[in-house]
C-alpha positions as CSV (number, residue, x, y, z in Angstrom):
1,M,0.2,-0.1,0.1
2,D,1.3,3.3,-0.9
3,L,1.7,6.0,1.6
4,L,-1.6,8.0,1.9
5,R,-0.8,11.9,2.0
6,I,-3.3,13.7,3.8
7,G,-4.1,17.6,4.0
8,V,-6.2,19.2,6.7
9,L,-8.2,22.1,6.2
10,G,-8.1,24.5,8.8
11,T,-7.2,24.2,12.4
12,A,-10.0,22.5,14.2
13,R,-9.6,21.1,17.7
14,I,-10.9,17.9,16.7
15,T,-8.0,17.2,14.2
16,T,-5.6,16.4,16.9
17,T,-7.9,13.6,18.1
18,A,-9.6,12.4,15.1
19,L,-6.4,12.7,12.6
20,L,-3.3,13.8,13.9
21,E,-2.9,11.2,16.9
22,A,-5.0,8.6,14.4
23,A,-2.1,9.1,12.1
24,A,0.5,8.3,14.5
25,N,-0.9,4.8,14.8
26,V,-1.7,4.3,11.0
27,P,1.7,3.7,9.2
28,E,0.2,3.9,5.7
29,V,-0.9,7.3,6.3
30,T,0.9,11.0,6.7
31,V,-0.3,14.1,7.4
32,A,1.4,16.1,4.7
33,A,0.0,19.7,4.4
34,V,-2.4,22.0,6.3
35,G,-4.2,24.9,5.0
36,A,-5.3,27.8,6.9
37,R,-7.2,31.5,6.3
38,S,-3.8,32.9,6.7
39,Q,-0.2,31.8,6.1
40,A,0.6,32.5,9.7
41,R,-1.8,30.7,11.1
42,A,-0.9,27.8,8.8
43,L,2.6,27.9,9.8
44,A,1.6,28.2,13.6
45,Y,-0.2,25.2,13.3
46,A,2.0,22.9,10.9
47,E,5.4,24.0,13.6
48,R,3.4,22.9,16.5
49,H,2.0,19.5,15.1
50,G,5.1,18.8,12.8
51,I,3.2,18.9,9.6
52,P,6.0,19.7,6.8
53,V,3.9,22.0,4.4
54,A,1.9,25.1,5.4
55,H,-0.7,26.6,2.8
56,G,-2.0,30.3,3.6
57,S,-5.5,29.2,1.9
58,Y,-8.2,26.2,1.8
59,D,-7.5,26.4,-2.1
60,E,-3.7,26.2,-2.4
61,L,-4.2,22.9,0.1
62,V,-6.8,21.7,-2.4
63,A,-4.7,22.2,-5.5
64,D,-1.6,20.9,-3.7
65,P,-0.4,17.9,-6.2
66,D,1.4,16.3,-3.4
67,I,-1.5,15.5,-1.5
68,D,-3.7,12.6,-2.1
69,A,-6.9,13.2,0.3
70,I,-8.2,16.0,2.2
71,Y,-9.5,15.8,5.8
72,N,-12.4,18.3,6.2
73,P,-13.3,19.3,9.7
74,L,-14.5,22.9,9.1
75,P,-17.6,24.3,10.4
76,N,-20.6,22.1,9.3
77,S,-22.0,24.7,7.2
78,L,-18.4,24.6,4.9
79,H,-18.3,20.6,4.9
80,G,-20.4,20.2,1.5
81,P,-18.9,23.1,-0.3
82,W,-15.2,22.1,0.4
83,T,-16.2,18.4,-0.1
84,L,-17.2,19.3,-3.6
85,T,-14.2,21.4,-4.0
86,A,-11.7,18.4,-3.2
87,I,-13.7,16.0,-5.4
88,A,-13.2,18.3,-8.2
89,A,-9.6,18.5,-7.4
90,G,-9.5,14.7,-7.7
91,K,-8.5,14.4,-3.9
92,H,-10.2,11.7,-1.7
93,V,-12.2,13.0,1.2
94,L,-12.7,12.3,5.0
95,C,-15.4,14.8,6.0
96,E,-16.3,15.3,9.2
97,K,-20.1,14.5,10.4
98,P,-22.5,15.9,9.9
99,F,-21.6,15.6,6.0
100,A,-23.3,18.5,4.8
101,G,-25.9,21.4,5.7
102,N,-28.9,19.6,4.8
103,A,-30.2,16.5,2.6
104,R,-29.9,18.7,-0.6
105,E,-26.6,19.4,-0.2
106,A,-25.5,15.9,0.8
107,A,-27.1,14.5,-2.6
108,R,-25.0,16.8,-4.7
109,V,-21.8,16.0,-2.9
110,A,-23.2,12.3,-3.3
111,G,-23.7,12.6,-7.0
112,A,-20.2,14.3,-7.5
113,A,-18.6,11.4,-5.4
114,A,-20.5,8.6,-7.5
115,G,-19.0,10.0,-10.9
116,S,-15.4,10.4,-9.5
117,G,-13.7,7.2,-8.6
118,L,-12.8,8.6,-5.3
119,V,-13.2,7.7,-1.8
120,V,-15.6,10.1,-0.1
121,M,-16.3,9.2,3.4
122,E,-18.3,10.8,6.7
123,A,-16.3,10.4,9.5
124,M,-18.7,8.6,11.8
125,H,-15.8,7.1,13.3
126,Y,-17.5,5.0,16.0
127,R,-18.8,2.7,13.2
128,Y,-15.3,1.4,12.6
129,H,-14.9,0.0,16.0
130,P,-15.2,-3.7,17.0
131,L,-17.5,-2.7,20.0
132,I,-19.9,-1.4,17.4
133,R,-19.6,-4.5,15.1
134,R,-20.5,-6.3,18.4
135,L,-23.6,-4.3,19.2
136,A,-24.8,-5.2,15.4
137,E,-24.1,-8.9,16.2
138,L,-26.1,-9.0,19.3
139,V,-29.1,-7.4,18.2
140,G,-29.1,-9.7,15.1
141,E,-29.1,-12.6,17.6
142,L,-31.7,-11.3,19.9
143,G,-33.8,-9.6,17.2
144,P,-36.1,-8.5,15.7
145,V,-35.8,-5.0,17.1
146,R,-39.1,-3.5,19.0
147,H,-37.5,-0.4,20.1
148,I,-34.4,1.7,20.1
149,Q,-33.8,4.6,22.7
150,G,-30.7,6.7,22.3
151,W,-29.5,10.1,24.0
152,T,-26.4,12.6,23.6
153,S,-25.6,15.1,25.8
154,F,-22.7,17.7,25.4
155,A,-21.4,20.2,27.5
156,I,-20.7,23.6,26.3
157,A,-20.4,26.1,28.6
158,D,-19.6,29.1,25.9
159,P,-23.2,30.6,25.1
160,G,-21.0,31.9,21.7
161,D,-19.7,28.6,20.9
162,I,-20.1,28.2,17.0
163,R,-22.0,24.9,17.5
164,Y,-24.9,27.2,18.6
165,D,-24.7,29.3,15.3
166,Y,-27.3,28.6,12.6
167,A,-25.6,30.0,9.9
168,L,-22.8,27.7,10.6
169,G,-24.9,24.6,10.6
170,G,-24.7,24.4,14.5
171,G,-27.3,23.0,16.5
172,A,-27.6,19.6,19.2
173,L,-29.3,17.6,16.5
174,M,-26.6,18.3,14.0
175,D,-23.8,17.8,16.2
176,G,-24.8,14.8,18.4
177,G,-28.1,13.7,17.2
178,C,-26.6,12.6,13.8
179,Y,-24.4,10.1,15.6
180,V,-27.9,8.4,17.1
181,I,-29.7,8.7,13.6
182,D,-26.7,6.8,12.2
183,C,-27.0,4.3,14.5
184,L,-30.6,3.6,14.4
185,R,-29.9,2.9,10.6
186,L,-27.2,0.3,11.5
187,I,-29.1,-1.7,14.0
188,G,-32.9,-0.7,13.1
189,P,-35.1,-3.1,10.6
190,G,-34.7,-0.9,7.7
191,E,-34.8,2.6,7.1
192,P,-36.8,4.5,10.1
193,A,-38.9,7.8,9.1
194,V,-39.7,10.6,11.7
195,T,-43.0,10.8,13.3
196,A,-42.8,13.7,15.6
197,A,-40.2,15.7,17.2
198,L,-40.0,18.5,19.8
199,A,-37.1,21.4,20.1
200,D,-35.9,23.6,22.3
201,P,-34.5,26.5,20.2
202,V,-31.9,29.3,21.1
203,D,-31.7,32.4,19.0
204,A,-27.9,32.7,20.1
205,L,-26.0,33.2,16.7
206,G,-26.9,33.2,13.1
207,G,-30.6,33.5,13.6
208,G,-33.0,36.2,12.7
209,R,-35.6,34.9,10.4
210,S,-38.5,33.1,12.0
211,G,-37.3,29.4,12.6
212,A,-33.7,30.3,11.9
213,V,-32.4,29.3,15.1
214,A,-30.4,26.7,16.5
215,D,-31.6,23.9,18.9
216,R,-30.0,23.5,22.3
217,A,-32.0,20.2,22.4
218,T,-34.0,18.1,19.9
219,A,-36.2,15.0,21.0
220,V,-37.4,12.6,18.0
221,R,-39.7,9.8,17.7
222,L,-39.3,7.5,14.4
223,A,-41.0,4.3,13.2
224,F,-39.5,1.6,11.1
225,P,-41.3,-0.3,8.3
226,G,-42.9,-3.5,10.2
227,G,-43.9,-1.4,13.5
228,A,-40.6,-1.0,15.2
229,T,-40.1,2.2,16.9
230,A,-37.1,4.7,18.2
231,W,-36.7,7.7,20.2
232,F,-33.8,9.6,21.2
233,D,-32.9,13.3,22.1
234,S,-29.8,15.2,21.8
235,A,-28.9,18.1,24.0
236,F,-26.2,20.8,24.8
237,T,-25.8,21.8,28.6
238,R,-23.8,24.4,30.0
239,D,-22.4,22.0,32.4
240,G,-22.4,18.4,33.7
241,Q,-21.2,15.2,31.9
242,D,-21.2,14.4,28.3
243,R,-23.5,11.5,27.6
244,D,-23.7,8.9,24.5
245,E,-25.9,5.8,24.9
246,V,-28.1,3.6,23.0
247,H,-30.5,0.9,24.4
248,V,-32.1,-1.5,21.8
249,V,-35.0,-3.8,23.0
250,C,-35.1,-6.8,20.9
251,E,-37.6,-9.9,20.9
252,R,-35.5,-12.1,22.6
253,G,-33.6,-9.6,24.9
254,T,-31.8,-6.1,25.2
255,V,-28.9,-4.6,24.2
256,Y,-27.0,-1.4,26.0
257,V,-24.2,0.3,25.1
258,Q,-22.9,3.2,27.2
259,G,-20.3,5.7,25.6
260,F,-21.2,4.3,21.8
261,I,-19.6,7.2,20.0
262,R,-16.1,6.6,21.4
263,A,-16.6,2.8,21.7
264,H,-12.8,2.3,22.5
265,S,-14.1,3.4,26.1
266,G,-17.6,2.2,25.9
267,H,-19.4,-0.7,27.8
268,L,-21.7,-3.0,26.1
269,V,-24.4,-5.3,28.1
270,A,-26.6,-7.7,26.7
271,I,-29.3,-9.7,28.6
272,R,-31.3,-12.5,27.2
273,D,-34.1,-14.4,29.3
274,G,-32.8,-12.5,32.2
275,S,-29.5,-13.7,32.1
276,V,-26.3,-11.8,31.0
277,L,-25.4,-12.6,27.6
278,A,-22.7,-10.4,27.1
279,D,-20.6,-7.9,29.1
280,E,-18.0,-6.1,27.5
281,R,-15.7,-3.1,27.3
282,G,-14.3,-1.1,24.5
283,S,-10.6,-1.6,24.3
284,G,-7.7,-1.5,21.5
285,D,-7.2,1.4,19.2
286,T,-9.7,4.2,19.0
287,T,-12.5,4.6,16.8
288,Y,-10.3,7.4,15.4
289,T,-7.6,5.3,14.5
290,E,-9.6,2.4,13.2
291,Q,-11.6,5.0,10.9
292,L,-8.3,6.4,9.4
293,R,-7.1,2.7,8.7
294,A,-10.6,2.0,6.8
295,F,-10.2,5.2,5.0
296,A,-6.6,4.2,3.7
297,A,-7.5,0.6,3.2
298,A,-10.6,2.0,1.1
299,V,-8.3,4.5,-1.0
300,A,-5.8,1.4,-1.9
301,G,-8.9,-0.8,-3.1
302,Q,-8.7,-2.6,0.0
303,G,-12.0,-2.4,1.9
304,D,-15.5,-1.0,2.0
305,V,-16.8,2.3,3.3
306,P,-20.0,1.6,5.3
307,T,-20.2,5.8,5.9
308,S,-20.2,6.8,2.1
309,A,-21.4,9.8,0.9
310,A,-24.5,8.0,-0.8
311,H,-25.1,6.9,3.0
312,A,-24.7,10.1,4.5
313,V,-27.5,11.3,2.3
314,G,-30.0,9.2,4.1
315,T,-28.9,10.7,7.8
316,M,-29.4,14.3,6.4
317,R,-32.8,13.8,5.4
318,L,-33.8,12.5,8.7
319,I,-32.1,15.7,10.4
320,D,-34.1,17.7,8.2
321,D,-37.4,15.9,8.6
322,A,-36.6,16.3,12.4
323,Y,-36.1,19.9,12.5
324,R,-39.3,20.4,10.0
325,A,-41.4,18.0,12.4
326,A,-40.1,20.5,15.2
327,G,-41.1,23.8,13.6
328,L,-37.5,24.6,12.8
329,L,-35.7,25.3,9.5
330,P,-33.1,22.8,8.6
331,R,-29.7,24.2,8.0
332,G,-29.3,26.1,4.7
333,D,-32.9,27.1,4.4
């Protein structure tokens, strides 16, 4: 396998964990360049993290002929546009979640990806960890699924955080809810549909028009073909502990995962007929390392991408439907 040379768009905090630390454990990958909104910013970031090349704009990075792939951790509203730009430049893309601002934009990106021959992957990193594969196996063993519940709650102390900014694609459903929706699609019996939603809006940043506000919390009810149901809520809090959990009720038992997003430190318990069938904790490489390894393998033609651009369209459609059901505008509308 040839060395995969990745360029980073911007200097987002998530890059350290999601890419730089992961790349240290994936010898097939090197972080070869960074592009920022100014040369000084790019140079400072490159020096701090040992990245050999610094570009003073995103365009320069994407045009760099010595870069094979782009990692896109920009604000949510920039995921779609810069992924399209990278595809047009012939680069593979690992794009942070949520994949786009809304379903229409995601469909445009998926269309471009489909005709490109490139690997374009949404960074639903949890999907690539063995504990989540174990979750899917146990659900299959105990199924059929009757009901799924999920929770995400992240503490954000700063009310001016960009994750509250509607114009930048912010909101609790976009930030944490996308993980739960993706998990529902992984383990549920078919594609779910939104039946109801309730949001707690906050006109913190980027609002102004009626409905053009971010959500500090959103609760969503869904139904699967055949009658199974699901419910989840995703929230931002000013303090407290982060929470991410999923609980699956099957015909022959239950499966519960605490910490499913960072599955390498998660805890899975399965019950059948009142007895513990499985009690397992995440271990080994981080979800980010597993994801990066899978991305490199896919680029080399040695693996599939379950979190493809085409798959991401379905998740964004459910996010849009949930916002509309809650009386809020989808991002970008």
